[in-house]
N, C-alpha and C positions, 0 to 999 in steps of 0.2 A: 504493500500500500504506500502511496505517496500522499503529501499533504493536501493536494487538490482533490484527490479521491476522498480523503477524510472529510474535507469540507463539504463535498457533495452529499456524502452519507449523513452528515450532521444536519444538513438542510432538509433532507428527506425525513429523518427521524423527528426533527422539530415539528414538521407539519403533521406527522402521525400523532405525536403527543397532544398537540393543540387541538387536533380534530377530535380525538377521544373525549377530551374534557368539554368541548362544545356539544358533542352529541349526547353524552351521558350524564354530565354533572349538573346541568341546570334544572332547577325545580320549578314547580308551579307557583311558588310563593314569591318569586322575584329574586331568589338567591340561588344557592347551590346546595346539592345534597350533602348531608352530613356524613353519610356512610354508604359506600358501595363495596360489596365483598369481591373476592377473587373471581367469582363466576358472573360478575356484573349484576348481581341482585341488589336492588336499591332498598334501603331501609328509610322510608320517608319520615319517620318520627325520630330519627337519630339526632343527637345534639349537633350543633354547628360550632366549629372552633374558630377563634379569631386568627390563629396562625394559618390555618387552611385558607381562610378567606383573604387574608393579607397576601399570602403567596400566590393565590389566583390573580389578585389585582396586580401584583408585581409582574407575574409571568406574562399576562396579556398586554400590559403596558409596554414591557420590554420587547415583546414580539412585534407590537405595532411600531415601536421606535426603530426596530431593525428592518422591518419589511414594508411598512406603510399599508398593510392589509386592514381595511376598515372593519372587517368582521372581528378582528382581534380587539380593536378599540371598543366595539359594542360590548364585548364581554368585560373589558376593563371598566367601562361605564357602569355596568350592572354590579360589578363587585364593589366599586367605589360607593355607589348609592346604598348598597346593602350595609356595608361597614358603617357608613355615616349615620344611617338610620337606626341600626340595631346594636352595633358593638361599641360605639362611643357612649360612655356614661354621661348622661346629661346633667346629673346632680353633682357628682364628685370629680368628673372628668377622668381621662384615662380610657382604658380599653378593657372590656370584660374578657375573661378567658373563654367563656362559651355562652351561647344562648340556646334555647330549645328550638324545636322545628318551627315554632310560630314566631320566633324572633324575640321571645321574652328572656330577660336575664336569667342565666342558670348558675354558672360558677362565676361569681362577681369579683374574685380576687384580682389584684393588679400584678400580674406576672410581667416583670420588666422585659423579659424575652419577647413576649407577645407585643408589647407596646413598641419595641424596637422594630419588629417586623412590619407593623402598621406604618411607622415612619418611613422605613425602607420603601414600602409599596407606594405610599402617597407621593414620595419624591419622584418615583418613576412615572407615576400617573401625571404629575404636574409637567414633566418633560414631554409627555404625549399631548397634553391638552392645554397647558398654561392656565389651568384652573386655579385661580388664586385662593379659593377656599381650601383646596387640598394642600397647598403650600403653607397657608396659615395654620392649618390643623397640624401639619408635620412639625412646624416650629413650636407650636404650643405643647405638643407631646414631648418634644425634646426638652423644653423648659421644665416639664413635670418630672422627667427622668432626672434632670440635674437637681431639682428641688428636693425630691424625696429619696432618690436612690443613690446619688453620688456620695461617696464616703470622703468627707473633707479632711479626715485625719490621716488615713493610710492609703488613700487613693482607691480607684475602682468603684464598683457599683454593687449594691445589695440586690438580692434576688426578687423579693416579692413582698406585697403588702395586702392588707384587707381592702375592701371596696373604698373605705374612707381614708385610706393611706396610713392606717395604724399598723402596729407590728403584728406579725403572724408567727405562730410556732412552727407550722409546716410550710417550708419555703420551696419544696421540691417542684421541679418542672414536670417530672413524671415519676412513677412508682419505682423505677430502677435507679433513680438518682439518690445521691447522698443529701441529707438535710443540712446543708451548709450555707453560710451567709453569702459566699461568693463562689461563682463557678466560671470555668472557662467558656462554657457554651453561651451564657448570657453576654459575657464580655465580647465574644466573637461576633455576635449579631448586633450588639450596640455599635461595634466597630464598623460593621457592614452598613448599618443604618446611617451613622454619622458621615461615612464616606459619601453615600448617596445624597444626603442632605447638604453636604458642603458643595456639591456640584451646582445646586440651585440657590444656595444661601451661604456664600463664602464669608461668613462673619469672623472677626478676629477671635471672639469668644469660642465659637465652634472649632476653629482651627486649633486653639489651645487644647481643648478637650480631646480632639481627635489625636493630636500629637501625644498627649498624656496616655491615651489608650494604647497607641502603638508601643510606647515605652513600657507600659504595664505588661504587655505581651513579651517584650524583649527581656525584661528584668524579673518578672514574677511567674508568668504562665508557661513560657517555653523553658524546658529543662536544658540548660546550656551544655550539659555533658552529653545527653542522649539525643537531643533534637526533637523529642516528643513533647506534647503538651501535658502539663499537670491539669487535672480536671476539677478538683474541689479544694476549697480553701476556707479557713476561718477569716474573721475580719482583719486579722494581722498578717494575712498571706502565708500562714502556715499550711503546708500541703496536707490534705486529708484523704488522699486516695492514691493508689499506685497504678490504677487501670490505664492501659494505653488504648486510645481510640484512633485507629489508623485513618478512618474517614475524616475525623476532625483535624488530625494532623495535616493531611494533604489539603483540606479546605482552607485552613488557616494559613498555609504556606503562600497561597496566592492572594488571599484577601488582605493579608498584612502588607504585602508589597503594593497592592492596589491603593490601600489607604495612604501609604507613604508617598506614592506618586501623585495622589490628588493634592497633597500639601506642597508638592514641588520643592521639597527639601532634599538637596542632592546628597548630603551626608547621611540622612536617614534612609534615603532610597538605597544607597550603597550598602548600608548595614542590613537592610531588609532583604536585599537581593542575596547576600551571603547566607542569611538565615533561611530564606525560602528554599535554597538548594540543599542546605543541611537537613531541613525538615523532610524534603522529598527523599533524600538518601535514607533517612530514618524509616520512612514508610515502605521502602523497598523490602524490608524484612517481613512485611505483612502481605506481600504478593505471593500468590500461589503459582505453580508452574503453568496453570491454564490462563494466567493473566488477571484473574479475579483477585480482589482485595478482601482479606479476612476482616471480620468485624472488630473484635477486641482481644486484648491479651493481658493476662494477670501475671506479672513477672515472678512474684514470690511463690506462686503456685505452679508456675510453668504451664499455665492453662490458656490455651488458645480457643476462643469461641469460634468454632468451625462453622460459621455461617457467612454468607456473602449477601449483604443487604443491598438494595438498589442504590441508595444515596451515596455510600462511599465509592461506588464505581463511577458515578457521575463526577464526583469531586476529584477522583484519581485522574480521569482524563484531562481535566483542566489543569490540575496541579502539576502533572508531568509535562504537559505542553508548556506551562509557565517555566518549569525548571529547564527545559530545553531552550526556550527563548533567552533565558538569563545566562545559562552556562555555555550554550552552543554545543553541548554534548548530545550526540544523536541517540545515546542509550535511553534518555528520558522520553524522546519521541517514540521510540520503539515500545516503551512501557505503555504509553498512551494508546498506541495502535493495538497492542496485545490486549489491553483492558477492554477496548471497544469490541474486539473480536469476541471476548468472553461475554460481554453484555449482549451482543447481537445473537449469540448462540443460546445463552441460558436465561437472560433476564427479560428480554423483550417477550411480551405475550402476543405472539403473532396471530393467534386465533381470535382473542377477545379484546385486544388493544391495550395500550399503556405498558408499564413495566411491572413484573411481579415484585412483591415486597422483597423477595430474596430466595436463595436456595440453601439447602443443607449440604453437609459434607459429601453426601452420596448423590448430589445433583437433583434430589427431589425438590419440588417447589414447596415453599412455605405457604400452603393453601389456606391455612387458618387466618392469614393476615389480609387486611383490607387492600383494595385497589384505590379507594378514596376514603379519607378519614381525617381525624384530628391531626395526624402526622403525615399521612400519605397524600402527596400533593404534586403539582406539576412544576415545582420550583427547581429542585436539584437537577433533574434530567433536562428540562428545557433550558436552564441556565447554562449547563454544560454545552449544549448544542450552540446556543447563542455566543458564548465565549469563544469556542473553538472556531466558529465561522468568522467572528470578528478578528481574532488573532491571526488567522491564516490570511485574511484579506489585507491585513496591514503589514504583513511581512515584506521587508525590503529585499530579501534574498531570493524571492521567487520571480 
């Protein structure tokens, strides 16, 4: 495979992903289905998640920005109006974690991760439409994060709050997470959101906070010795987990560089380029011989979670293309090609559309997992396609 063929296949797959969500995910209430299982069975009374809806808004806004296809903008408009009407808390501000199928508040906690995704999506939508209300809302949500979540003493951001922004005992993003005050995952997606916000609102205050976030990754979250991310911390940045998440490692490797480039700080860019390649090298240990990326590893137990989920594969393709662009070492491009071959063979649901949640060690599909849900969305895979298309189009060596 060469890069032009890679680009063509990414264009084809992007259209496949977006078509699936247009055909299957829209509901009769003016929003999107909260759950569709692996066999495309719709659960019309399933809860609707803010993260899923924000990721739909980002995806179709970004797809429109890349292609100019008005059908994608129609879906983005629909997602924007649904989020504005049902997910924004009109009394205390912020974003609900979930609503029921009627759009009524369900889980009203303020998970900063979810708020960051809404900021991320609103900025992309503003780029599509120049809708000033979307931009104003994104900036207002940014100020809420800074007001309530930003740790003024030791830096970084706290995880979650109650509906009225008071303290919570259970801060977890999901049942598998540690109940700690700071996490890599929330910081990663605040970084992503602030990078997108800075593109449409380049304020000095935001630039300062984005630079602080990059430095938090460089000095607290990335393990300088291994190149892997630390995942959970207390308020003083003491590490509270040893788990290695290969998908997050490779995702952070390119998002961190993107953030530094948006700031146009050459010293920081140089630093992040070196780190991004080091992180990509660390992720290579999680690659299987078939090109797929394993899920997680517990070093002290020597335990590898032998599953290959959809989203680490998508991030691997982008992260290895990024490492190739930075280092000019062809081996990273081959990792990206090999990973795409794996996805094409095992993760694409060529019969029913979209991507499987993942496969087990014996290559059986994880059929008990959703096709659409609180976490299963069109963001990682469509973004991988969009990023790779964009990166290949801008290469000067072709």
